[in-house]
N, C-alpha and C positions, 0 to 999 in steps of 0.2 A: 455592168462594168464601172468601176469607180474611176471617175475622171479627175478627181482632186489631185493636185500636185503633191509630191512626196513631202515637201517642206511643210505643207499644211496638215497632212495626215499624221506626220510624226510629232506634231506639236501636242502638248498636254491640253486636256479639255479646258482647264482653268485659263491657260494662255489664250486659247481660242475665244473664250468668253470675253476676256479683257480686250482682245482685238476687235471683236464685234462692238463692244461698248465704245471703244476709242474711235472706231470708224464712224459709228453713229453720231457721236459728239462732233466729229470733224465735219460730217455732212450738215449738222445743225449750224456750226460756225460758218461754213461756206454759204449756207442759205441766208444767214443773217448778213454776211458780208455783201452778197449780191443784192439783197433787198436794200441794204443801207446805201449801196451805190446808187440805186434808182431813186432813193429818197434824199440823196445828198447829205446823208448823215456824216460822212467822213470829210466833207469840205472843211478845211481848217483844222482837222483833227488827224494829222499824220501818225501821231504816236498810237492812237487807238486803232487806226487801220492796220498799222504794222503789227501791233500786238495780236489782233484778231487773225491776220493772215499767218503770222508765226505760229499761233496756237493751232490753227487748222493743219498747217504743215507738220507740226510736231505730232498731232494726233494721228495723222496718216503714216508718217515716215517711221516713227519709233517702233510701233508694233511690227511693221514689215521688217525692219532691221533686226529686231529681236528674233523673229521667226527664222530668218535666213541664217543669222549667226548661230542660233541654237541648233539648226539643222546641220550646218557645216561642222560644228563642234561634235555633234553626235556621230556624223559620218567619219570624222577624223578618229574619234575614240574607237569606233568599230574597226576601222582599218588597222589601227595600232594593236587592238586586241587580237585581231586575226593574225597579224604578223608575229606577235609574241607567242600565240598558240602554235602556229606552224613551225616556229623555231624550236619549240620543245618536242614537237611530234616525233622527229626521227629518233630521239633518245628513247622515248617510251615505246615506240614501235619495235626498236631493237631489243629492248628488255622483254617485251612480250614474245618476240620470236625466239630469243635465246632461252627463255623459260620454257616455252613449248617444246623446243627441240632437245632440251637437256634430259627429258624423260625417255629418250630413245637412244639406243647405242649408235644408230646411224646419225651422221651430222648433216644429212640432206633431207628435205621434205619428201622427195620421191622415194628414197629407200625406206623411210619411216612408213609411208603409205603402203608399200608392198608388204611389209611385215605385219601391219595392222590388218590388211586384207586376208593374209594367211591365217591370222588369229580368228578373224570373223568366220572364215570358212570352216575352221576346226570346231568352233562353237556351234555353228549351224549343224555340222555333222553329229556332234554330241546331242544336241537338242532333238534332232530327228531320230537318232538311235534310242533315246530315252522315252520316246512316245510309246504309249501302250498300243500294241498291235493285237487285233482280235484273233483269237485262236492260237497265239504264240505263248508258250509256257517258258518263263524265264526264272533264273535263279533268284533267291531272295535278295533284297537290297539292290545295289547297283554294281555288283562285282562283274557283271557281264559287260560293263561299259569301260573296263580298264583300258582298252586300247584307245578309245576316243578321249578319255580323260588324260592319258599320257600325251596324246597329240595336242590337246589344248594347253597343257602345262609346258610342253616343249615350245609351242608357238608363243606363249607368254614370255618365256625366257629370251626368245629371239627378238621379240617386239619391244621389250622395255628393259631399262637398266634396273638394277636391284632395288633402288629406292622407290621406283615407280611400281614395284610388285609387292610392296609390303605396306605397313600402316602409314609410312611417310608419303604415300601417294596423295593423302588428304592435303598435306602441305603444298604439294605440287599444284593441285587443283586450286587451292586458295591463292597461291602466288599468281597463277594465270588470271583468276578473276580480279585480283587486286590491280594488276597491270592493265587489264582491259578497262576497269573502272577509272583508272588514272588517265588512260587515253581519252575516254569519253569526257572526263572532267576537263582535261587540257584543251581539247578541241571544241567542246561545248556546242554552240550553235553552228560552228564551222565544220562539224562532222560530215555534213552532206556536201560541203563545198570542195572536197578533196578527192573526188572521184569515186566514192563509195555509192552503191545503189541504196535507195531508201530502205530496203528490207535487210541489208547486210548487218548493220549494227544490232538490229532486233534478233536476227538469227544467230549471230555470234554469242550474244548474251544468253539466248535459249540453249545453245550448245554447251556453254559453260555450266548452266544450271542442270542440264541433262546428264553431265558427267557423274553427278552424285544423286540423281533422282531415284534410282532403284536401290543403290547401295553406296555407302560412304567410301568403301574400298572395293570397287568392282574387280580390280586386276590382282586377284590373289590365286595362289595355287589351289587346285581342286583335288579333293580326295573322294574315293568311292568306298564301297564295301557294304557289309550287312546293315550298318547303322545309317547309311545315307540313301535316301530314296531317289529314284529317277526323277520324280517331280522336283525335288530340291535342286538336282543338277540342271534340270531344264530352266529353273528360275535363275540360277547362277549364270548359265550360258546366255540367257536373255539379257541379263544386266550387262554382261561383257559386250554383247553385240550392240546394245544401245550406246554404251560409253565409247566403243570403238567408232561408231557412226559419228558421234560428237567430235572426237579427235580428228577424224578424217575431214570433217567439215572445216574445223579450225585450220588444219594444214592447207586445205584448198584456198583459204582466204589470205594466206601469207603473201602471195604475190601482190594482191590489191593493197594490203596493209603496208608492205614495203614500198609500194608506189607512193603512198602518202609521205613516207620518209624521204624518198628521192625528190618528190615535187616540193617538199618543204625545205630541203637542204639549200643553204645559200650557194 
């Protein structure tokens, strides 16, 4: 366990070296002064005695003052930096929340979650139906999966607004990532001082990355038929399931993120 005081640990190594040299010289000056007293060197030499004692006091006091003042200035700068960061946090949190929710027709996280879970269920049903079953003879292509494909497409329409179901969903994901990056930048080292658990920022960033890990545009209408294999539909369904999981995680974090905004608001 490090027993050194904070004002010493925070000091730069070069400042610490100067302090050690200064205190060493002060000890030498003190030793000379004490020895001089015993030898009566200072009798009739008040100026010399005053200069030596003043030098010893200077060599001891100035480094200590520099250490304490620099420590206080550092703490003050940290406090002001934290206050400035927390003042900006509610705005960025609000932007992240609004951007996340604008991809859904529902304006509440709870309703968005329900629609996403319906979509995930439909994709799991499609993935299961597309699996090769031993001894089962099926029509060529994926025409036999028309019912499951229709259920997925219907769930997509109910879960997302039109822009989140076409190529513009890439812009939605990019906006989300940009606002999260901005929040991380604004809060910086204070990210863990505002009520978030240590793993939350890492998992939020992982969820944002996961949105486009399998496909750049996972939430697109699916089509079947002779030219589309069941394996392809399985792959598409898997991409949707993974991206839905990422969105569900982000929605689950909104309460904690909004807590940052409430705690930071004046």
